[in-house]
C-alpha positions in Angstrom: 149.7 85.5 161.6 149.3 86.0 157.7 146.0 85.2 156.1 145.9 82.3 153.7 144.3 83.1 150.2 141.1 81.2 149.4 141.5 78.4 147.0 138.4 79.2 145.4 138.4 83.4 145.7 135.2 84.8 144.7 135.3 85.9 141.3 134.1 89.5 140.4 133.0 90.8 136.9 132.8 93.9 135.3 130.1 94.6 132.6 129.1 97.5 130.9 127.1 100.0 132.4 125.4 101.0 129.1 126.0 100.1 125.7 128.0 102.9 124.3 130.2 102.4 127.4 133.1 100.6 127.0 133.8 97.3 129.7 135.7 100.1 131.9 135.2 101.4 135.4 136.8 103.9 137.8 136.3 103.9 141.8 137.6 106.1 144.4 137.1 104.6 147.4 138.0 106.7 150.7 138.7 104.7 153.7 136.0 102.1 155.1 133.5 103.3 152.5 133.4 99.7 150.5 134.9 96.4 152.0 132.3 94.1 150.2 135.5 93.3 147.7 138.2 93.6 150.6 139.0 90.2 151.2 140.8 87.4 148.9 139.1 87.4 145.4 139.9 87.3 141.8 137.9 89.1 138.6 137.6 88.6 135.1 139.0 92.2 134.1 142.4 93.9 134.4 142.9 95.9 137.6 145.3 99.0 138.3 145.3 99.6 142.5 146.5 103.0 143.3 147.2 103.8 147.2 146.7 107.4 147.2 147.3 107.7 150.9 147.8 105.4 154.0 149.5 102.0 154.1 148.8 98.5 155.1 149.3 95.0 154.1 148.4 93.8 150.5 148.4 90.6 149.3 148.9 89.3 145.6 149.1 85.7 145.3 151.1 84.2 148.4 152.9 87.0 148.6 152.2 90.0 151.3 153.5 93.7 150.9 153.7 96.4 152.9 151.6 99.0 151.2 152.0 102.8 150.9 150.7 106.0 149.5 152.0 106.0 145.5 152.1 102.3 145.5 150.5 100.6 142.4 149.5 97.4 141.7 148.7 95.7 138.2 146.3 92.6 138.4 145.4 90.4 135.4 142.2 88.2 135.1 142.2 85.1 137.4 144.6 86.3 139.8 143.9 86.3 143.5 144.9 89.1 145.8 143.5 90.5 149.0 143.6 94.2 149.6 141.8 94.3 153.2 145.0 95.4 154.9 144.2 98.6 153.2 140.4 99.2 154.4 141.5 102.3 155.8 143.8 103.7 153.1 142.3 105.8 149.9 142.6 104.1 147.1 142.0 104.0 143.4 140.8 101.5 141.2 140.6 101.2 137.5 139.0 98.2 136.0 139.0 97.3 132.4 138.7 94.8 129.8 140.7 94.7 126.7 137.8 96.0 124.7 138.2 99.3 126.3 141.2 99.4 124.2 139.8 98.3 121.1 136.2 97.1 120.7 137.6 94.2 118.3 139.6 92.9 121.1 138.9 90.3 124.0 141.2 89.5 127.1 142.5 86.4 125.6 144.6 88.4 123.1 146.7 89.0 126.1 147.9 84.9 125.6 148.1 85.2 121.7 149.4 88.4 120.8 153.2 89.8 120.6 154.4 92.2 122.8 154.8 94.7 120.5 150.9 94.8 119.1 149.6 94.8 122.6 152.4 96.6 124.4 150.0 98.2 126.8 149.2 94.7 128.3 152.6 93.5 128.4 153.0 94.0 132.2 149.7 91.9 132.6 151.5 89.4 131.0 154.3 88.6 133.3 153.5 85.9 135.8 155.9 87.1 138.5 154.1 89.4 141.0 157.4 91.4 141.6 156.9 93.2 138.3 153.1 94.0 139.1 154.2 96.1 142.4 155.1 99.6 141.4 155.5 102.8 142.5 154.7 106.0 141.3 157.0 108.9 142.3 156.1 111.8 144.5 156.6 114.2 141.5 154.6 112.4 138.9 151.9 111.5 141.4 149.9 114.7 140.9 149.7 113.8 137.1 148.4 110.5 137.7 145.7 111.3 140.0 144.6 114.2 137.7 144.2 111.5 134.6 142.7 109.2 136.8 140.0 112.0 137.5 139.7 113.2 134.1 139.1 109.2 133.5 136.3 109.1 136.1 134.5 112.6 135.1 134.1 111.2 131.4 132.5 108.1 132.1 130.2 109.8 134.7 129.2 112.8 132.4 129.4 111.3 129.3 130.4 114.4 127.6 130.4 114.7 123.6 133.0 111.9 122.5 133.4 110.4 126.2 134.2 107.2 124.7 137.4 107.9 122.7 138.2 110.4 125.4 138.2 107.6 127.9 139.9 105.3 125.7 142.5 107.7 125.4 143.3 108.5 129.2 143.0 105.1 129.5 146.0 104.3 127.1 148.1 107.1 128.7 147.9 105.4 132.1 148.8 102.4 130.7 151.4 104.0 128.8 152.9 105.4 132.3 152.3 102.1 133.8 154.5 100.1 131.4 157.2 102.8 131.5 157.6 102.4 135.6 157.8 98.6 134.7 160.0 98.5 131.9 163.1 98.2 134.0 161.7 94.5 135.7 160.4 93.7 132.3 163.8 94.1 130.3 165.7 91.8 133.4 164.0 88.7 131.7 161.2 87.7 129.0 157.7 87.8 129.9 156.5 84.6 130.7 153.1 83.4 129.9 151.2 80.3 130.1 151.7 77.5 127.6 148.4 76.0 128.5 146.4 78.9 128.1 148.0 79.9 125.1 147.2 76.6 123.4 143.7 76.9 124.4 142.8 80.1 123.0 144.7 79.3 119.9 142.5 76.8 119.6 139.7 78.8 120.1 140.9 81.7 117.9 141.2 79.0 114.8 138.1 77.0 115.8 135.7 79.8 117.2 133.8 79.4 113.3 132.9 76.0 114.0 130.3 74.3 116.7 133.3 74.0 119.0 132.6 73.2 123.0 134.5 72.7 126.0 135.2 68.8 125.4 136.7 69.7 121.8 139.1 72.1 123.5 139.7 70.2 126.1 140.5 67.4 123.7 143.0 69.7 121.8 145.0 70.1 124.8 145.1 66.7 126.1 143.4 67.3 129.4 139.7 66.1 131.3 137.2 68.7 130.6 136.4 69.0 134.2 140.1 69.6 135.2 140.6 72.1 132.4 137.3 74.4 133.3 138.7 74.8 137.0 142.0 75.1 135.8 141.2 78.0 133.5 138.7 79.4 135.6 141.5 79.5 138.4 144.2 81.1 135.9 141.4 83.7 134.2 138.4 84.3 135.9 136.3 82.8 133.3 135.2 79.5 132.0 136.5 77.5 129.0 133.0 78.0 127.6 132.7 81.8 128.5 135.8 82.1 126.5 134.3 80.6 123.4 131.5 83.2 123.8 133.5 86.0 124.3 135.8 85.3 121.6 132.7 84.9 119.3 131.2 88.1 119.9 134.5 90.2 119.8 134.9 89.1 116.3 131.1 89.9 115.4 132.0 93.1 116.8 134.8 93.7 114.1 132.3 92.2 111.3 129.3 95.1 112.9 132.1 97.7 112.2 133.8 97.1 109.1 131.3 95.7 107.0 127.5 96.0 106.4 126.9 92.2 106.5 123.5 91.0 108.2 123.0 90.3 111.3 122.5 86.4 110.2 125.1 86.2 108.0 127.6 87.6 111.1 125.7 85.0 113.5 126.5 82.3 111.1 130.4 83.3 110.0 131.1 83.5 114.0 129.6 80.4 114.7 126.5 80.4 115.5 123.5 78.7 112.9 120.8 80.3 115.0 120.3 83.8 114.8 118.2 84.6 117.6 120.7 82.8 119.8 123.5 84.9 118.9 121.4 88.0 119.4 120.3 86.8 122.9 124.2 86.2 123.9 125.3 89.6 122.2 122.8 91.6 124.2 124.1 90.0 127.6 127.5 91.0 126.7 127.2 94.1 125.3 123.8 95.5 126.7 122.2 95.7 123.1 121.6 94.0 120.1 124.0 93.6 117.2 122.3 96.1 114.7 122.0 98.6 117.4 125.3 98.4 118.8 126.8 98.9 115.5 124.6 102.3 115.0 125.6 103.2 118.4 129.4 102.9 117.2 129.1 104.4 113.6 127.4 107.5 114.9 
């Protein structure tokens, strides 16, 4: 009997392990080492799930797929899946946020930017699960594994320049993944959610103003409660969390590209209380705005 996907699945979060580390993590799970997330769940990050060896059932949304060695699954934030049928397999999980590719990006850019500007995430835009189930040919598998192992080593050992090395390795993995999916993506235009595009476009144009959930809901003609539930199910995050993350991402850009004071940047991105802005920035990035600026510039 097939298991039903939970209507309100657990939402897993991904945070940076330290201020200088991008929101990027690599897990190598051997057999039954970790079952805590082997149940219906979603998360607030992008994920590549690679089956190194073994086989079993893998559920994406309402589709059940018999997965085997070499299979690769690409998951967007908010997408419900259940890998429990692969508990006995050896697998790799690469979890990352758009900021791992560029500190100025947020995951919302997936819904706002045209494919040629964020082509590495073009696969994740597709709402059809069939193009997100890929298979790495045997002749290419060792190269894939070597890159994933190198990425894991860079993140764990933090060698000189590890942030840049990790970003480069992630880009290589995403290029390989996008090339695998290219035949499927060429068959049809990638579908996006019109509603999410409207939500994120409104946040993009109004983030410097004191907007709230109610203003966003009014802009898309929905009730705040319904919009909150829908956005959380679709993306793994609430509307208010998206507002904060968009503002913090724009603040990171200003910290990198200007010498403006923290108080000036706080006001520019919609926070009149600099102290409140600093607390939010620390929560998202693990350190204060000024310390983050120094870490990135050094």
